[in-house]
Each structure stands twice: as structure tokens, then as C-alpha cells.
N, C-alpha and C positions, 0 to 999 in steps of 0.2 A: 205335687211337691211345691212347697213355697220356694220363691226365689228372692234373692237379695243382691243388690249391687253395692260393692264396698270400695271406697277409695283408699288406696294405700299411699300415705303421704310420707315424704322424706326425700333425701336422707337428712337426718338431724344428727347433730353431734351429741356426744355424751355430756351431760351437765358438768360444767366446770372444765371440760376438755374440748369445747366446741371449735376452737380456733376460728376459722371463717365460716363455719357451718351454722345454719339456723338453730335456735334453741328449741327444745322439745315443747310441744304445745301442752297446755295445762288441762288435759282431758284424761278420762279413764279410757281403757281400751286394750287392744292386743298390740304387741310390738314384736318386731323381728330384729334380731341382732345380726349384723352382716359385716363382712370385710369387703373392701373394694377389690375387684378382680376384672381385668381387661376392661370391657366397656360396660360393666354392670357391677352387681353386688352378689356375694355368696352368703346366704344365710347360714349362721352357725348356732342360732338359738331362737326360741320363741317364748313369750311370756304374756301375762295379763296384769293389769292393774285396775282396781276398782276406784282408785284415788287418782289425783293428778300424776301424770307420768314422772314429773321431776321429783316428787316425793318418793316414788318407788325406786327411781334410779339413785337417789341418795342412799337408800338402804343397800342397793346392789354395790355401790361404790365402797361402802364400809365393809361389806362382805369380801370383796376382792382384796382390799387393803389389809384385812386381818387374816387372809389365807383360808377363808372358809369356802371359796369357790375355786374350781379348776381355772388355771391360767394357761392360755394357749400361746404357742410360738406364732407371732403375728406374720412373719415372713412365710412360714410354711402354710399358715391358714389362708393367706392371700393367694396361694397357689392351689387351694382346694383340698388340702390334707389337714388332718388333725394331729398335732403333737402337743401333748400336755407338758408344760415346763414346771408346773406346780400342781400337785394333786390335792385339791381341797376335799371337803366332806370327810368326816370321821377323824377324830383326834385320838392319838395315843401319846404317852409321855415322850417317846422318841420323836414323834412327828412335831410335837410342841417344841422340843429342844432344837430340832432342825430349823423350824420356822424362826425361833428366836435368834439363832446363830446367823441366819440368812435374811433376816427381816428386810433390810434396805434393798437387797437384790430382788426379793420377791415383790415388794411394793413397787419397785421400779418396773418390773415385768408386767405387773397388773396395770399400772398407769399407762404403759405403752399399749396394752391391749385396749384400754378405754379410749385412748387417743385415736387408735386406728378403727374403732368400731363406728359403723354408720347405722343409725336406727331408723326404722320405718314403722309408722303407726297406723292403726285402723281404729276408727271411732265407732264403737258398738254401744256407747253409753256404758252404764255400770250394771247392766242386768247380768247377774252372775252366770247363769246357764249359757247365755249367748257367748260370753267371753270364754268360758270353759270349753264349750263345744268348738269354737273357732281355733283356740289354742291346740286342742286335741287333734282336730282335722289337719292342721298344718304340721304339727309334730309327727303324727302318724304317717303322713305323706312322706316326710323325709326319712323316717325310720324304714318304711316299706321299700324305698328306693335305694337303700344301703348307702346313703350319702355319708361319706367318711368324715366330713367336717362337722356335721350337725350334732349338738349335744344329746347325749343319751341318758336314760334313767329318770326322766321326769315323771311325776305323778300326773297323768293326763285323765281327763274326765269326758270321754266322748259321748255321743248321743245315746241316750237310754232307749230301750226298745219301745217304751211308751211315748217317746217324743217323735213328733213329725219331722222327717228330714227337711233340710233347707239347702238349696243349691246356691252357693255364694259365687258370684262373678266378680273378679278383681279388676280394678282399674288402677294402673300405676304408670307414672311418667318415667320410671327407671326400669332397667332390666334386673329382675331378681331371678337368678339362675335356679332352675329346677322347680320354681313355683308355677303350678299350672294356672291357666286362666280361670278355671272353675274348680271348686271343691264342694263336696257334699258334707254337711255337718250333721 
């Protein structure tokens, strides 16, 4: 089995919501979305970008502000539980009317989540299968452990039977709750 050591860098602030946190690096890679919790960070989502992270997060920001993404209660999330205060994904005429009537409230909730989010990144370059396999390994790890905070329903692309497994060892200067020191992709 091949092995790979990966540095997990962060925490970074959400672009344009960084406050005193460092800006995201301009690299492609895998990212973890987290909330601060006790002496570490609770992951609530994972994603990939083949382009510079800041470009990808600009797209995410627009999707949060337009109601396309689920928005979490930050206080509940920081305690390790998931409470959706706005259900994104899938539009009906009733949902559109609700969003239009509550737009300022929903945008405010979204921006509160972006401000509270701490981002960690892993530089894998822009090789699509490497990014996809790492995203899937992390996502499936949290799904398997019934983590209640972690986002569900993602389209993940784990290792194909024809691909050689890779054992990834993580190095991180911060505590990322429930992320094991090693994962097989």
C-alpha cells in the first residue's frame, strides 16, 4: 500500500469574514469546514477545489447568501449538534416566497455561520482523483461514525476497485475532533 503524509493547515477565516484569522491560501486542495469547540475544532463539512480556494469560497458565499445551502445554528453547532435554521437545496414556489419574505434574516444567519467557520486545507495539487478520494475518505469516515454535525448527502467518489489504496497520515497543529491520524483512500 502506498503511503502519503499530508499537512492540514489552518485555521483560516472565511474569505471576507476573516477578522483576525489568516486568509485562505491560493492553492487547490481538500478543505474542512469546522466550528470552534473547547480546545479544538468540530468538522461539519468537507469539500474540494481544483482552483484557488478563495475562488471556490466566493461561490460558496453566493450560495449561502441566496439560500441554496443549508444554514446551521452556530451556537448548537459549536456544541457538536446539527440544527438547520434554513433548509437549502431544492426550490418550490412556497420556499421561494418564504426566502423572499425572510431574505435579510436568512442572509444574516448565513453570514453568522461564515464568520464562525474555521477552514482547514490540505494541499493535494489539482489531480482530480486524489482530491475526490480524499474528500470521500473523510466524508465517509464521518458518516460511518454517525457524527451528528457533519453534512450529509454529498456526492462522494471513493477509491475504485481498480485503484491502489493509499494510506494518508495527517499532520495538524490543531485538534480536529474525530479525524483519525490515518485514513485509507
